[in-house]
C-alpha positions in Angstrom: -2.2 -26.9 23.6 -4.1 -27.1 20.5 -4.5 -23.6 18.5 -7.8 -22.9 17.2 -8.3 -22.7 13.2 -8.9 -19.1 13.2 -5.6 -18.4 15.1 -3.4 -20.7 13.2 -4.6 -19.3 10.2 -3.6 -15.6 11.9 0.2 -17.2 12.3 0.8 -17.8 8.9 -0.5 -14.7 7.9 1.3 -13.1 10.4 4.5 -15.2 9.4 3.9 -15.0 5.5 3.7 -11.1 5.9 7.1 -10.8 7.0 8.8 -12.8 5.2 7.1 -12.1 1.4 7.8 -8.4 2.3 11.6 -8.6 3.7 12.5 -11.3 1.1 9.8 -11.1 -1.4 7.3 -13.6 -2.7 9.4 -15.5 -5.0 12.3 -16.2 -2.8 10.1 -17.3 0.2 9.1 -20.9 0.4 5.7 -22.5 1.9 8.7 -24.2 3.7 10.1 -21.0 5.4 6.5 -19.9 6.0 5.6 -22.8 7.9 9.0 -22.8 10.0 8.3 -19.5 10.8 4.8 -20.3 12.0 5.2 -22.8 13.8 3.1 -25.2 12.0 3.5 -28.2 9.3 3.7 -27.6 5.6 0.3 -29.3 5.1 -1.4 -27.5 7.9 -0.1 -24.3 5.5 -1.9 -25.8 2.9 -5.2 -27.1 4.6 -5.6 -23.0 5.3 -4.8 -21.5 2.0 -5.5 -23.9 -1.3 -1.8 -22.6 -3.0 1.0 -20.2 -2.3 -0.6 -18.2 -4.9 -3.6 -17.9 -2.5 -1.1 -16.9 0.5 0.2 -14.2 -1.7 -3.3 -13.0 -2.4 -4.0 -13.1 1.6 -1.0 -11.3 2.5 -1.7 -8.3 0.1 -5.5 -8.2 1.2 -4.2 -7.6 5.0 -1.6 -4.7 4.3 -4.7 -3.2 2.4 -7.0 -1.4 5.8 -3.3 -0.6 7.5 -2.2 1.5 4.5 -5.3 3.3 3.7 -5.7 4.4 7.4 -2.4 5.8 7.1 -3.0 7.5 4.9 -6.2 8.8 5.9 -5.0 9.3 9.4 -1.8 11.8 8.0 -4.4 13.7 6.1 -6.8 14.4 9.1 -4.4 14.7 11.4 -2.5 17.7 9.5 -3.4 21.3 10.5 -4.0 24.1 7.5 -5.4 23.9 3.8 -6.5 21.5 1.6 -2.8 21.2 -0.3 -1.9 21.0 2.6 -3.2 17.8 4.3 -2.4 16.1 0.8 1.2 17.1 1.1 1.1 15.6 5.0 0.3 12.0 3.4 3.4 12.4 1.6 5.7 13.5 4.6 4.2 10.7 6.1 4.8 8.0 3.4 8.7 10.1 3.8 9.3 9.5 7.3 8.0 5.7 7.0 10.5 4.4 4.3 13.1 6.3 6.3 12.6 3.1 8.6 15.6 0.9 7.8 13.1 -2.0 7.3 11.5 -0.4 4.7 11.2 -2.3 1.7 9.3 -0.6 -0.8 5.3 -0.6 -1.7 4.7 -4.5 -1.1 1.8 -3.9 -3.3 4.1 -2.6 -6.4 7.1 -5.6 -5.2 4.7 -8.3 -5.9 3.0 -7.2 -8.7 6.3 -6.5 -10.1 7.2 -10.5 -9.2 3.9 -11.2 -10.9 4.2 -8.8 -13.8 4.6 -12.7 -16.3 1.2 -13.5 -14.1 -1.5 -11.0 -15.0 -3.9 -13.1 -14.1 -3.1 -14.1 -10.4 -4.9 -12.9 -7.7 -2.9 -10.9 -5.7 -3.2 -8.9 -9.2 -6.7 -8.5 -8.0 -5.7 -7.2 -4.8 -3.3 -5.2 -4.8 -5.7 -3.1 -8.0 -8.6 -2.8 -5.2 -6.3 -1.4 -2.8 -4.9 1.3 -5.1 -8.6 1.8 -6.3 -9.7 2.1 -2.6 -7.0 5.0 -1.9 -7.9 6.7 -5.1 -11.3 6.8 -4.4 -10.8 7.9 -0.8 -8.8 10.8 -2.1 -11.7 11.9 -4.4 -14.2 11.6 -1.6 -12.4 14.0 0.4 -11.9 16.2 -2.7 -15.7 16.1 -3.7 -16.5 17.2 -0.1 -14.3 20.0 -0.4 -15.2 21.3 -3.3 -12.5 20.6 -5.9 -13.5 20.5 -9.3 -13.1 16.7 -11.0 -12.3 14.9 -8.1 -11.6 11.8 -9.6 -9.4 13.6 -12.0 -7.4 14.8 -9.5 -7.4 12.0 -7.2 -6.1 10.3 -10.0 -3.1 12.5 -10.5 -2.2 12.7 -6.7 -2.5 8.5 -6.5 -0.2 9.1 -9.8 2.5 10.9 -8.0 2.3 8.7 -4.5 3.1 5.8 -7.2 6.0 7.5 -8.6 7.2 8.5 -4.9 6.9 4.7 -3.5 8.4 3.5 -7.2 11.5 6.5 -6.9 12.4 5.7 -3.7 12.7 2.3 -3.6 15.5 3.0 -6.6 17.0 5.9 -5.1 16.7 5.5 -1.6 16.6 9.4 -1.4 13.7 11.2 0.4 13.7 14.1 -1.8 11.2 12.2 -4.2 8.5 11.9 -2.1 8.9 15.3 -0.7 8.9 16.8 -4.6 5.7 14.5 -5.3 4.0 16.0 -2.1 5.0 19.4 -3.2 3.7 18.7 -6.9 0.0 17.0 -5.5 -0.1 20.5 -3.3 0.2 22.4 -6.5 -2.0 20.1 -8.4 -4.8 20.7 -5.7 -4.4 24.3 -4.8 -4.4 25.1 -8.3 -7.8 23.3 -9.5 -9.2 25.2 -6.3 -7.8 28.7 -7.3 -9.3 27.6 -10.9 -13.1 27.1 -9.1 -13.2 30.6 -8.0 -12.6 31.5 -11.8 
């Protein structure tokens, strides 16, 4: 039974997501993606002009789920704003404990493409990271944090560093300490507001 165009495209994206994340973008061929998706390579090219476009789409599909995970950890946390910020890092620490965790897909992809700064995946990765930072800035602004954009940038830097350190060391302590530092920054900012 023939698949609809949208369903075939989604199947290709799911296959690419699995293989790109597991093995990396350079080690994963379009032949492997086509095989996993149960389609021909020609079908892959029908839906995506190039492997580069498929890589960018792979990252685009990770954008909203990742942001929603950060938002859920933040919203479900009880307590003060610093504790809510720490909860984001606690959520990351829990996630990276899974055997299938291979690092931040955005960081890994951009790292593999470091010699191709014009690659479309760079724009997608940058936009995702900026969305996370903008969301944090909004939450901080709503709660009266002075200089919310600056504080959001600092927390985002700690989050990015936590992902990188965990990939290298495989030790959750780095994520926990980054979360403690982020909570301290937010707490200090709030205490400075009342001076």
